[in-house]
N, C-alpha and C positions, 0 to 999 in steps of 0.2 A: 504494501499500500503506500505509505508515507515512509521518508526517511527520518529519523529523529534529527533535531538542532545540530548542527556541527558547525555554528558560527561563535564569533567571539567570546560567549560565556562558557564554550565547551573547550574552545583552546587556552582560554585563560585559566581555567581550571587544571586542564592537561599539563599545560606549563608550569602552573604552582606544585600540582604534585609531584610532577617528576623531579623537579628541581629540589623539592622539601626530601622527597625518599633516600636521594645520594647527599642530601646534605645530612640526615639521620645517620647515616650509614659513613660517614666521617671520608667523604669524597673533598677535593680540593674545589676551592672557589671557582676556578673556569669549569670546569669538569659540569659540576652544577647549573653552571649559568649554560652549558652548551644543551643540557638537558631540557631546560626552561626554552631555549632558541627553537629544539625538537618538538617542543611541546605546543608552542604556537605557530609551526608552519607543517606540522603532519599530516594536516589533511587538506594543504592546499591543493592538492590534484583532483579534490572534486570538482574544481571549476571545469574540467576538463571531461571526465565519467567518473561516476560512482566507482564502476568495475574498474579493476587495477588501479586505483588512485593512490595507492601508497607509491606504484613503481613511479609514475609521471609526476607526482608531488616530490619523489626525490631529484627528479630529474630539474623539476622548475628549482627546488632549492637551491640544488648546484649551481645552477645560472645566477641566481639571486645574490647567493653568498658569494660566489666568485667576483661579480661584480662591486659585489662593496669591499672586496679586498680580504674578506676570511682568508687567513691561512688553509693551504689544502689537506692538512692534518687535521685540522678541527672539520673542517667542511666534510670529509670522509666519514667521521666520525657520528654526525647529523643525519648527514643522506641515508647512511647505514640504518638508522634507526627509524628514518622515516621511512626507507622504502621495505622495512620488514616489520611495520607495524600492524598489517593488517588482518585479520583472521584467516584468509587463504595462502598466506604467504609468510607468516608472521614468525620472527624467531629472536630470541634476545643475543643478537650478535657481539654485543659491546654493553658496558653498565649503562649507557644514556638509554640503547633499545630496550633494555630490560626494565628503566624505569617508567619508561616511556609507554612500553606494555601494561604494566600494573597502573599509572595515571588513569591512560584512555579507556582501558576496557571496565575500571573501575566507576566511571562516569554514566550511573543509570540514574534518571530522575525524572520527578515529574513534569518540570519546565523544560525538558528537552522534546515533549509531544508537541507537535506544530499543530495537529488540528485534534481538539477533542472529541469531534465525534466519529471518530474512529476507534475510541476506545473499546468499545463493544465489541468492534469485528476484526480488528488487528490487534492480535496476540503481541507483536514488538510496542506498539503502543499503550497496550493495557497493563503490560509489566511496567514499561517506564513510568506511566501514570499512576502506579499503584508503589511506586519506590517513592516514599516520602523525604528519605534521606540516605545518603551513601559517603563513604570517606575510606580511604585507604591511608593505614599508618603502618609504621615499619618500629621496629626496637630493635638495634642494634645488640642490646644484651641479651634478651631472650632468642636471637635471630629468627624473628616472625615478621611476616607482613599481613598485617589484618584488614579484610575488608568486613567492615559495618555496613549494614543494611537496614534501614526501618521499610517493612513491606505492610502495606495496610490490604488485609487478607480479606476484606470484606469487597477489594476490586477485584482482585486475583488473588489464588493459591501460590503459597512458596514454589513448588514445584514448577509453575509455569516461567519462573525466573529461571529453574536451571533448564528447563526444555528447551529455550531459546538460548541459552547462555552457557552452556555447559561447555562448549568448543572455547570461550571467551576466559572460561574457568582454568581450564588447562594450558591453556597459553598463561594465565596470570601466575600457576603453579609453577610452571617451567620458567618462567619471568624470575619469580622470587627465588628459586634454584639456582639461577645463574648468579644473584646475588648473593647467595652463602645462606637463604631465609628458607623457611618453613611457611607456606602459605595456608592461612585460615581464613574461616567465615564465620560471620557470627550474623543471624538473620532474628531482628526483633529479641533481642538480649539472649537468643541461644545459639550455642555453638553449633554448627552444620559440619564441619570438616577443620 
């Protein structure tokens, strides 16, 4: 049906979370900044097409960042993260990519639904609309990446979240593993994973 919001709110949230994940793990300031840049730019390829937007976005980001004079060593980290963030081809190829995957895939929330009239008939809109709160937190000492969700079960049962986002959760587990973390999920104050 409809795609969820992929505008500035999603990009800012992805950038903030990607940066925070690496900061909380003790990465240097510049790597954290590169994660934020990747977060802001990761969906730029959607202007071309939703299909393969990660790859077209990586190419677009390469061109933009090159013109801006960014060092190739930094560009390569950012475009690798962008090119590897989408479900079909996602792989945590570097810490920035791992943080971006966790940040991007954890952004499920009511305000991403663009057409509330489709909530009853479209499972993606229904699940996003049911999520009242979502956050991703890392705890370096406990070596945990924790996805916290508050889901209004009068709108959809929790199982529908996993029905449509299981692939994303597997990606998050792999991204967390890349960073030396265990991925955990808490839904409505109950630990699921």
